[in-house]
N, C-alpha and C positions, 0 to 999 in steps of 0.2 A: 438352526438352519437344517440340520439333519432331520429333525422331527417334521419340519415343514415339507421337506422333499418326500418323506415317507407318506405323509397325508395326501400329497398330490397323486400318489399311485393308488388308484382305486378301480372299481368296475368300469367306470366310464373311460379309463385310460386305454382299454382294449378296443382296437378298431378292426373290424372285419372287412376285408377287401373282397368285393364280389365281381363276378363276371370277368371281364378283361382288365379291370382296374389294376390288379397286381402288375401286369405287363407295363402299363403306362406309368405306374409309380416307380418301378425298377426295371427299365428296359434292358439294362446291361446284364441282368440275370438270365435273359431269354435269348439275346441276340447280340451280335457285334454292333456297336453304335458309331464306328468311324464313318460309315456311310450306309445307305439303304440296300446295298447289294445282298446282304444275307437274308433279309426278309423276302427278297425276290427269289433267292435260291430255294427257299422253302416251297414256293409255288412250282419252280422248275423241278424240284425233287419229286413232287407228286406226279408230274408228267413223266419224269424218268422212271418212277416206280411202275407206272402203267406200261411203259415200253419194256421194262425189265420183266414184267409179268407176261409179255407177249401180246399186249392189246393195243399198242400205239406204234406208228411208224414214223411220225413227224412231230417235232417240237418247234414251234415258232415263237420267237421273242421279238417284240417290237419296242424300240425306244421312241416314244411319241414326242412331237415337238412341244407339247404342253407340259412336259416333265413327267408324265405318267408312263408306265411300262405295262405291256400286256404279254401274257404267256398263254399259248393255246396248244392243244394236242388233239389227236384223233383217237383217243382211247375210249373207254366205256362210258365216260361221263359220270360225274358225281351223282349218286342216287338222289332223286328229288322228292320221293314219297315221304310220308311221315314216319318217324322213328317209332317202333312198336312200344317202347317204354316212355319216351319223352313227349309224344304227341305233338312234335314239332318237325318240320321238314329236315331231312338229314343234311342237306346242303347248308341250311342255316346253322345247325348244330356244329358242323365242321368249322365254320368261320367265326363262331361266337363263343364256343365252349373250350376251355382248356382241358387237356387230357381226354379228347374225344377224337376218334379216327378209326380207320379200317386196318391198322397195322398191328393191333394187339393179338389177334387170333392167329397163332402160328401152327395150328393143327391142320390136318388134312382137310381140304375143302375151304380153308380160309381165303379171304380176298387176296392176300399177298403172303407168299411163303417167305420171300426175301425182300426186304425193303430198307431204304434209308430212314424213312419216317418211323419213329418208335414210340414217342411219348404223347402224340396227339396234341402237341402245342404249336406246331409249325405254322400253318396258314392262319390260325387264330391270332398268333403274334403279328403276322403280316397285317391282318385286319385291324388289330389294336393300335398299331403304329402308323396307320394310313388315314389321311383326311377323307378319302373316298375309295371305295373298292366295289367294282362291278363284276358279277359272275354270270356267265352265260353257259348253259348246259344243253347239249344236244343229246337227247336220250328218249327212249320209248316213243320214237316217231314224232317228237316235238322239240321246239326250242323253248327253253325256260330261262328266266332272268330274275335276279335278285340284286339289290344295291344296298351298300352299307355306307355310313358316314361316321367317323370317329368310333368305329367298332359297333355301332347300333344299326339295326335295319331301318332304312328310310323308304325303301320300295319293297314290299313283301314279294315273295316268290310267286311268279305267275307264268303260265304258258303263253308265249307271245305269238307263236306261229307253228305251223306244221313243218317238220324236217324229216321226212321219210328217208330212211337209209343212211342218215348221218348220225355220228356219235362223237363225243369229245367234250372238252371243257375249255373255256377261255376265261381268264382272270385278268382284269385290268386294275392296276394299283396306282394310286396317287400317294406316295410316301409323305408323311408329315415331317417337314424339315426340322421342327423343334426337337425331335428325338435323336438327331444325328449330328455329328461334328461337321459333316460335309454333305450338302444336299445333292451333289452331283453323283451319278452312277458311274463307277469306273468301267468304261466300255471295254477296255482291253482285258481286264480281269474277267468280265462277263463272257467275252468271246472265248477266252481260254477254257472257261468252265464248259461252255457249250461244245467246244471242240473236243474236250476230253470225253464228254458223254457220247459223242459220235464214235470215238475210239472204242468205248466200253460196251456199246450197244450195237452189235452187228446188224446191218440192214436198216438202222434208224438214221434219219437225216435230221440234223439240227440247223435251224435257220436264225439269223440275226439281221434285223432291219433297223437302221438308224434314220429316222425321218429328218433329223436336223442336218445331217451330212449327206443324205441320199445314198449312203453306202449300204450294200446288202451282201451278206456272206452265207454260205451253206457248207456244211461239212458232212462227209460220209467216207469212212475209211474201209476200203476193201481189205487192206492188209492188217487191220486191227492194231494190236499193241506194237508189233514190230515196226510198222511204218511210223507210228507216233514216236517211238523211242529213237529211231534213226533221225527224225527231225530234231529231237532234243540234243543229240550228240553229233549234230551235223558237222561241226568244225573240229571235233576231237578225233585223234587217231585211235582206231579200234585195234585191240590186240588180237581178237578173234571175231568171227561173225556172231551177232547176237544170238543168245540162247532163248528159245521160246518154249513155253510149256503150260500145261494146265492140269489140275488134279482135283477131283471132287469125290466126296464120300459116297460109297454105294450102300446097298442093303447089307444088314448084318453087322455094321460097325457098332461096337458097344460104347463108344465115347461120343461120337458126333452124329448129327442128323444127316439124313440123305440129302445130297445136293450141296452141303457145305464144302468149301474148298477155295481155290484161287486159280487165276491165270496170271501169267507173268511174261515179261520180256526183260532180259538181263544182258548188259554189255559191259565189257572190261576195256578201259582205256589206259594208255600208258602215261598220259599227263593231261593237264587241263582240268576243267570243272567236271563234277560228277552229278548231273541232274537226276533227281529222284522224285517220283510222284507215286502216291498210293491212294487207293479208294477202298471203301467198304460199302457194299451194296450201292455203288455209284456215288456215294458221298465222298468228296475230296477230303482226305485226312492230311492237311498241310503240316501238322505237328507230328505225324507218324503214329506210332503206337505199337501194340503187341503183334499185329500182323507183319509189320516191318521187322520186328525182332525175330519172328518166325522165319522170315526170308533169310535173315542173316544167319540164324542157327542152322537152317537147312544147307545153305551154301558152305558154311564153315565145316560142318560135319562131312559133307561129301568131298570137298577139296582136301581137307586134312587127311581123310581116309585114303584118297588117291596118292597123296604125297608119301604116306607111310607104307602103303602097299607096294609102291615102286621104289622105295628107299631113296627118295630125292632130298630128304632133309639133311643139310650140312650139320656136322658135329657142333654141338653147343647152341644150336638155333631152335627156338620153340615158336611155332606159328600160333597166333591168337586170332579170335574172331575178327578183330579190327584190321588185322593184316590182310585177311581174305577180302574184307568188305571195303577197304580203303579206296580202291580204284573201280568200284562197281557203280554203274548207273542202271536204273531200273524203272519200269512201270509195273505196278502190282495192283491187281483188282481182286479183292477177297469177297467171298459170299459167306456171311455169318448169319445164322438163323435169328439170334437174339443178341445183337451187339450192344456192348456197354461203352458209351462215350464219356469223355471228360467234359462235362458241361453241355448245355443245349446247342452250342455252336458246332459240336461234333468234329472238332479239329484233330482230336487224338483218340484212338481206340484203346480202351483199357481192359477189354475182355481177356482174362488170363488164358482161357482155353484157346484163344486165337493163335497164340504163339505155337502151341503144340500142333494145332490144326494145320497151319501153313507149313511149318517145318516138316511135318509128316508127309505132306503132299509134294514137297519140293525135293527132299533128299533122294528118294529112290530114282526118279527120272534123271536127276543130275548125275548120280553115280553111273547110271547106264550110259548117258551121253559122254561122260568123261572117258569111260573105258572103250567106247566105240570110236571116238575121235581123239586118239592119243596125242596127236600133234597140238591140237587146241588145248587139251588138258595140261600138257607140259608147259605151255606158255602161261596159262592161268596159274599153275603151281609156282613157276618161276617168279611171277609177279608178286604172289603172296610171300614167298621166301625173301625176296628183296625188301619188301615192306617190313618183314620181321627183323631182318638184319639192320635196316635203318633205325628201327625203333630201339633195338638193343644198343646200337652205338650212341643214340641220344640219351638213353637211360644211364649209360656208364658215366656220364658227366655228373650225375647226382647219385652217388653211392650211398646206400643205407649204412648207418653206423651201428652195426649189430652189437658188438662188444667193445667198441672203442670208448675211450674216456674213462672216467672213474666209475660211472654207474654200470651195473650189469642188468640186463633185461629181466623183468619179473619172471619167476619160474612158472607161474600160472598163465602167462601169455602164450597163446597158440598163434605163432606168427604166420605170415603168408610167404610165398615163394618169390613173388615178383620184386624187381628192383625199380619199377616204374612208380615213383612217388605220386604222380598225378592220378594214377589208376588205383593205388592201394587204399584200402579202407580198414579201419579198426572199429569193432563194435564193442562198446562198454555194456556188458550184459548183466542184468540183475540175477544174481544167484548162480550156484554151481550147476543146478539141474538144468536151467535154461542154457547155461554156458555149454553143457554137454550136447544138447540138441543143436545149438548153433555151430559147434565144432563139426558135427557130423553133416549138417546141412549146408554149410558154407561152400564157396568156391575157394579152395586152399591156394589157388594161384594168386589171388589179389585181396583176399579177405582174412583179417586177423581177428581173434576173439580174446577179450580180456574179461573174465568173470569177476564180479564184485560181490563180496560177502556183506550182506546186510545193507543198511542205508549209509551212504557216504556222509562224512562229517559236514555239518553246516559251517562253511568256511567264510561266511560273510565278514565276521569280525576276527578271523584268525590272522595273526601277524605273519608276514612273509617268512620270517626266520623260524617260525614254528609250524609251517605248513607241512613239511615232510615228516613231522612226528606221527602223522596219520598214515598207516601203511597203504590204504587204498589210494589216497591222493598221491603218495610217493610213487606207487606202481603206475598210475596214470601218467604222471609227468615223465617218468623214465621211459615208458613205452612210446610216448609221443616224440621224445628226443629233443625237446626244447625246454628251456628254463622258464618258469613263471616270472611275471613282472619285468620281462625284457622290453626295452624300447624297440619299436619296429626296426629302426635303422641299425640297432646293435645286435638284433637276433640273427643268427645264421640259419636262414630258412632252409638251407641245404640239409640241415640236421633233422628237419621234420620228416618223420618216417611214414606218414600217411596223409594223403590228400583229403580224405574224408574221415572225420571223427564222429561216429554215429552212436547216439544214446539209444539203447534198446532195453526197454523195461515193460512190465506187464501193462495191459490196457485197462487197469483199474485204478482205484484211488492211491494205493501204495505205490504203484508204478508211476503215477503222476507226481507223487512226492519225491521219488528218486530222481525223476527228470528235473524237478525244480532245484534239488540239491546240486546236481551236476551242472545245470545251467548257471547256478550261483558261482560254482567253482570257476567255470570258464569266463563268465562276465567279470568277476572280481580279479582273478589271478592270471587268466590267459586271454585278456581282452583282444589281443591282436589276432588270435585264432578266429574269434567271432567276426571281427571287422574284415578279415580276408576271406570269409566265406568257407571256412573249413569245418564248421560245427553243424551237425544235422540231428534230427530226431526221427527215429524209425517209428512207424505207426502200424503195429501188429493188429490184427482183427480181434474183436472181443467175442464175436459169434461165428459159428459155422452152421450153415443151413444145408442139410442133406435132402435133395429133391429126388423123388422116385421117377423112374422112366415114365414118359407119357407121350402119346402120339409119335411125332418124329424125333423127339428128344430122348436121348439116353439118360440114365441116372447121372446126376451132377452134384458137385459141391460148390456152394457159394459162400462168400465171407462178407461180414459187415464189421465196420470199425466200431460202431456204437449203436445205441438204441435208435437214433434217428435214421441211420443207414439201414438198420434191420427193418424198420417200418417200411422204408422205400423198397427194399428187396421183396418183402412179403406182399406189398401192393402190386408189384409187377407180376408176381406169381399168380395172384388172384386174377389179374387182367389177362393172364394166359389161359384162364379158365380152370385152374387147379383148385382143388378143395383143400381145406386145412389138414386133412389126413394125408395129403400127398407129400408132406415134408416134415422133417423133425429139426429142432433147433438145439444146438449144443453151445454152452458158454465156456470159454476157456478160462479156467481159474488162474492160469499163469502160463508163461512161455514154456515152462517145463512140461506142460500137458501136450504141447504140439509135437508131432513127429518131426524128424529132420526134414522130410520131404515137404510137409506143410509149412514149416518155418522158412524153407527156401522159397517156396512158391509165393507166399504171401508177404514176406518181410525182407528177405535177403537178395532175391534175384533182381538185379537192376532193371530188368525189362518188365517186371510185374509188381514190384513193391511200391510202397508209398513212403517217400522219404522227404521230410520237410526241412528246408534250410532255415537255420537260426540267424536272424538279422535284426538290426535295430529298427529298420523301416523308417517311417517319418518321425518317430519319437526322438527327441533330443537325448543325448547321453545323460545330461543332468537329470531330466525327468525320469529316465529309467533307473538311475542310481537311487533317486528318492524312493521310487516304488519298491526296489529291492530292499532298501533299508527298512521300509515300513513292514514288509512281509517277513524278512529274515533277521532283522536286528533283535538281539536278546533283550534290549531295554525298551522295546516298542510294543509290549503286550497291550498296554492301555490303548494306544493308537490303533493297533490291529483290531481290538474289540470294537472300537467306535466305527472303524471302517467296515467291519463285517455287519454291524447293525444297520449301517446305511446301505450297503451294497449286497447284503446277504440274500435278498430276494431274487437277485439276478442269477444265482448259482443253482445248479441241479446236483442233488446228492445221489451217489451210486453206492448204495448200502448192501 
């Protein structure tokens, strides 16, 4: 049977997807598939980018009675001439080619300095998932029209009439219902999106017409972010008047590009909900990201500094970022030259530099405002202090057991200061060298470090009564505070000392082996930790890319988890117009090679790290047990060899 399967894997097994076929094969990789709103947002984003660049004043969206939707603007119009290299009209390329667009060139003179579109896959995805798509462009004194069906051109581009003095683009889309869970467009969510763009684009009017209901709405906000935030917190009692501000990088900054920064409106409420909305280059980031983390960092630093400067802190109370942020509502709009998002849906910003960018723009003006308006500042400080006191009282109910019981904590454990178990983390770190970097780079308030010497024992076939004979396993169990093999109902979870147990090993083959050994320990001997969601794997980068300064961009450091991500990063640098000599690549041989600052930024900082939860997922426990036994059982060498012969071609070696 294994031989037959191997023979079926040959040259003809490899299929090459061309054009827009990858999108239709796997639409979920490119867009949200609950409904067709996101593919419409891609078209709206293009119009918004024209407005952001100062070339459009109106965005019209119409929900037609036949189920189609049209988006029109009065911007410059998509270029209709032939592309100099492709010998095809640019408007056709934009709607039929993945990774083609006007957002890659971020240098001076580029079409868009700041934009939400980044990867050139937006409206081509819209076209791929539509039964029909019509584009009308007013440009160069004429009206031009091209029509697509199922992603293919059915009416070539042609000039239909003269249109002197008019410019803009109109795109009418008939989404293909077979690609979406629900064929209906959520009109309320669409209206919120258009309303938000009116807030973020001063002087721009957004319009929504629904032909089915006859309803028509337009939005234009004279007061900008403040008016919008006051709508969001309309029924909540404000502690102080909203704080408004903006900050953008000027010439001479060595870290960020000219024009990068943010504008914001922040309100503190005594009770009730805390609505929060954020945007990056007009793209709604519903899942937040590093720009929101920068807002939190800037607010915390300024408020904490005010509390300490005026000696307002009660004895025994320590204010943390969540105390300052707990009663904050905000609208945040960030401008980032080359933002990195989590996935094509762009719901979460992952650019690490955005945290420092936003924090650096927010802290100085907030400090100035707090010291000018002392009455408001004291109210905000009191709100944060009360939150800290409430948190401390709640944490006292679950005391850490530092030296209680028979066991004494391992001497090589560098513990954290916090008593909040839900917040505390312990990192099981490969080697003393990496442990040293982790100790210096961690946040000692809530992060503990336990270095492990060498590879942990393979505990798959170790009897429970012999488990503690291994010093490393003994130290892990004692540090965690709970006994292995306890039944969930009998385990005193109040004794668990850390809410997150994080495996931190090198990003190479040896590191992966150590991960497997530790996962074996937890699955076999601490199964309840896995089932309750306490076990995580930290993902440090394997590569660092040092990019020289160019154009608007200062010198920067980028990181890649593996070869695949390195290829993606280098492709983006080439798309920016950089040559191979503009960057250098370093490979981390181990965590010990990272400085404390690098380890914090890439792997330990909760706002910028990548931390994967360990869970059983959809696989049943019995199936997982069989697979662990095959891979880790001492008597399964023959079965492992057969399995490797069958599946070995699926693995990639990192030698």
